Every structure is written in C-alpha cells, then in structure tokens.
One Martini backbone bead per residue (centre of mass of N, CA, C, O) as a GRO file, in nm:
protein
  124
    1MET     BB    1   0.291   2.287   1.705
    2ALA     BB    2   0.032   2.157   1.552
    3ARG     BB    3  -0.066   1.920   1.345
    4VAL     BB    4  -0.305   1.852   1.120
    5GLU     BB    5  -0.277   1.532   1.139
    6ASP     BB    6  -0.372   1.544   1.460
    7GLY     BB    7  -0.655   1.613   1.395
    8LYS     BB    8  -0.989   1.556   1.375
    9ALA     BB    9  -1.056   1.663   1.090
   10TYR     BB   10  -0.847   1.493   0.942
   11GLY     BB   11  -0.965   1.221   1.039
   12TYR     BB   12  -1.242   1.260   0.904
   13GLY     BB   13  -1.135   1.265   0.618
   14LYS     BB   14  -1.018   0.980   0.618
   15LEU     BB   15  -1.282   0.836   0.684
   16HIS     BB   16  -1.438   0.934   0.436
   17ALA     BB   17  -1.253   0.797   0.231
   18ALA     BB   18  -1.317   0.509   0.320
   19PHE     BB   19  -1.614   0.518   0.247
   20ARG     BB   20  -1.568   0.580  -0.056
   21MET     BB   21  -1.404   0.326  -0.122
   22MET     BB   22  -1.622   0.122  -0.049
   23GLU     BB   23  -1.819   0.216  -0.261
   24ALA     BB   24  -1.634   0.163  -0.505
   25LEU     BB   25  -1.600  -0.142  -0.456
   26ALA     BB   26  -1.905  -0.211  -0.478
   27LYS     BB   27  -1.972  -0.063  -0.762
   28GLY     BB   28  -1.747  -0.033  -0.984
   29THR     BB   29  -1.766   0.295  -1.129
   30GLY     BB   30  -1.536   0.518  -1.078
   31GLU     BB   31  -1.622   0.723  -0.824
   32LEU     BB   32  -1.360   0.813  -0.669
   33ALA     BB   33  -1.304   1.087  -0.832
   34GLU     BB   34  -1.556   1.181  -0.719
   35PRO     BB   35  -1.740   1.365  -0.535
   36SER     BB   36  -1.902   1.359  -0.257
   37PRO     BB   37  -2.211   1.433  -0.143
   38ARG     BB   38  -2.095   1.463   0.163
   39LYS     BB   39  -1.837   1.640   0.141
   40ALA     BB   40  -1.990   1.926   0.144
   41THR     BB   41  -2.128   1.800   0.429
   42ILE     BB   42  -1.941   1.818   0.729
   43ASN     BB   43  -2.145   1.855   0.922
   44GLN     BB   44  -2.173   1.693   1.186
   45PRO     BB   45  -1.990   1.422   1.200
   46ARG     BB   46  -2.151   1.215   1.362
   47ARG     BB   47  -2.400   1.201   1.177
   48GLU     BB   48  -2.246   1.122   0.919
   49VAL     BB   49  -2.116   0.859   1.021
   50VAL     BB   50  -2.372   0.705   1.080
   51ALA     BB   51  -2.472   0.707   0.786
   52LEU     BB   52  -2.216   0.575   0.659
   53LEU     BB   53  -2.230   0.310   0.815
   54ARG     BB   54  -2.489   0.209   0.690
   55ASP     BB   55  -2.384   0.199   0.398
   56THR     BB   56  -2.136   0.009   0.448
   57SER     BB   57  -2.280  -0.256   0.501
   58GLU     BB   58  -2.365  -0.294   0.205
   59TYR     BB   59  -2.089  -0.254   0.062
   60VAL     BB   60  -1.937  -0.492   0.183
   61LEU     BB   61  -2.120  -0.709   0.073
   62LEU     BB   62  -2.093  -0.643  -0.229
   63ALA     BB   63  -1.783  -0.672  -0.245
   64ARG     BB   64  -1.767  -0.966  -0.138
   65GLU     BB   65  -1.951  -1.093  -0.368
   66LYS     BB   66  -1.733  -1.042  -0.601
   67GLY     BB   67  -1.463  -1.109  -0.509
   68GLY     BB   68  -1.146  -1.135  -0.481
   69ASP     BB   69  -0.975  -0.841  -0.456
   70ARG     BB   70  -1.225  -0.685  -0.367
   71ALA     BB   71  -1.287  -0.852  -0.115
   72LYS     BB   72  -1.015  -0.809   0.026
   73ALA     BB   73  -1.026  -0.502   0.038
   74ALA     BB   74  -1.290  -0.479   0.203
   75ALA     BB   75  -1.185  -0.619   0.456
   76GLN     BB   76  -0.955  -0.423   0.514
   77LEU     BB   77  -1.125  -0.161   0.516
   78TYR     BB   78  -1.322  -0.232   0.741
   79ALA     BB   79  -1.102  -0.239   0.960
   80GLU     BB   80  -0.997   0.052   0.910
   81ILE     BB   81  -1.246   0.205   0.988
   82ALA     BB   82  -1.234   0.132   1.286
   83GLU     BB   83  -0.951   0.269   1.328
   84LEU     BB   84  -1.045   0.568   1.233
   85ILE     BB   85  -1.205   0.558   1.487
   86ALA     BB   86  -1.189   0.728   1.750
   87PRO     BB   87  -1.148   0.674   2.110
   88GLU     BB   88  -1.382   0.915   2.110
   89PRO     BB   89  -1.561   1.172   2.102
   90MET     BB   90  -1.774   1.297   1.865
   91TYR     BB   91  -1.836   1.572   1.710
   92ALA     BB   92  -2.147   1.791   1.647
   93LYS     BB   93  -2.025   2.029   1.510
   94ASN     BB   94  -1.946   2.280   1.329
   95PRO     BB   95  -1.701   2.370   1.130
   96THR     BB   96  -1.440   2.538   1.067
   97ALA     BB   97  -1.235   2.655   0.833
   98ASP     BB   98  -0.988   2.494   0.935
   99GLU     BB   99  -1.137   2.222   0.956
  100LYS     BB  100  -1.215   2.199   0.660
  101ALA     BB  101  -0.925   2.197   0.552
  102ALA     BB  102  -0.835   1.944   0.710
  103PHE     BB  103  -1.040   1.754   0.592
  104GLU     BB  104  -0.951   1.781   0.297
  105GLN     BB  105  -0.666   1.681   0.346
  106GLY     BB  106  -0.736   1.404   0.456
  107TYR     BB  107  -0.898   1.308   0.217
  108GLU     BB  108  -0.682   1.341  -0.008
  109ASP     BB  109  -0.462   1.168   0.120
  110GLN     BB  110  -0.630   0.903   0.137
  111ILE     BB  111  -0.721   0.877  -0.154
  112GLY     BB  112  -0.435   0.852  -0.264
  113ARG     BB  113  -0.375   0.585  -0.124
  114TYR     BB  114  -0.613   0.425  -0.254
  115ARG     BB  115  -0.531   0.461  -0.545
  116ASP     BB  116  -0.260   0.314  -0.515
  117ARG     BB  117  -0.386   0.044  -0.394
  118TRP     BB  118  -0.718   0.033  -0.536
  119GLY     BB  119  -0.806   0.191  -0.798
  120GLY     BB  120  -0.874  -0.045  -1.004
  121LEU     BB  121  -1.132  -0.142  -0.820
  122ALA     BB  122  -1.320   0.126  -0.878
  123SER     BB  123  -1.365  -0.035  -1.145
  124VAL     BB  124  -1.482  -0.244  -1.400
   0.00000   0.00000   0.00000
C-alpha cells in the first residue's frame, strides 16, 4: 500500500507551503498562520504553481533585501522550492477528494516544519 507522503498531491501541498513561507519571509507580517488565498483553490496544480512561481520571484528579492537571517532563510528556501518541484510532468486536472486530503496533509506537515525552523522570521 502506498504512503500518502509518496503521492503527488502530498508533494504539491509541501510545495505550496514553501511558497507561503517565502511570502511570509518577504512580508514579515505574521501571515504564515493564516490560510493562503490559493490554498482553498488547489485545482489544476500546474496552473497554480506557475502563478505562485511568479509571485515568489518578487518575494525572494524582498526577503533578501531585508538582510540578516531573513535573507539567509529566503536563499535556502528558494533552493528548496526548486527541489520540491518533482522532475516529472505536473498534472493539470482537478484533484479528487483523496488528493485534496493528501494536499492538506502535505501542506500542514511542511508548514509545521517551517514554523519550527523559521517561524519567528515570518513576523516583524
């Protein structure tokens, strides 16, 4: 039996968490704890990831300009985002109920890791 953690939907959840953490590092407004506006609309993951990648370009610049630990975390996270994108075609279909649950689990698991690692940097 396959583990949820091995599935694409779980991986997409982890990737989405990385995008949210980068936004929190850039803005420094404590938004990490709030649900993402895109989190509720995980349909067509490929389209969503393309949009989030565009946003991330600006966020990494903003976080790096702040300097210090925030800049270091942004550099590490930017590299991690590239690693979280699986080297395979990303599906563009709407997820099933099981895939949505796996996405949520991946998102929450990864956000928890980021809170432990960089949570203090997500606020001013």
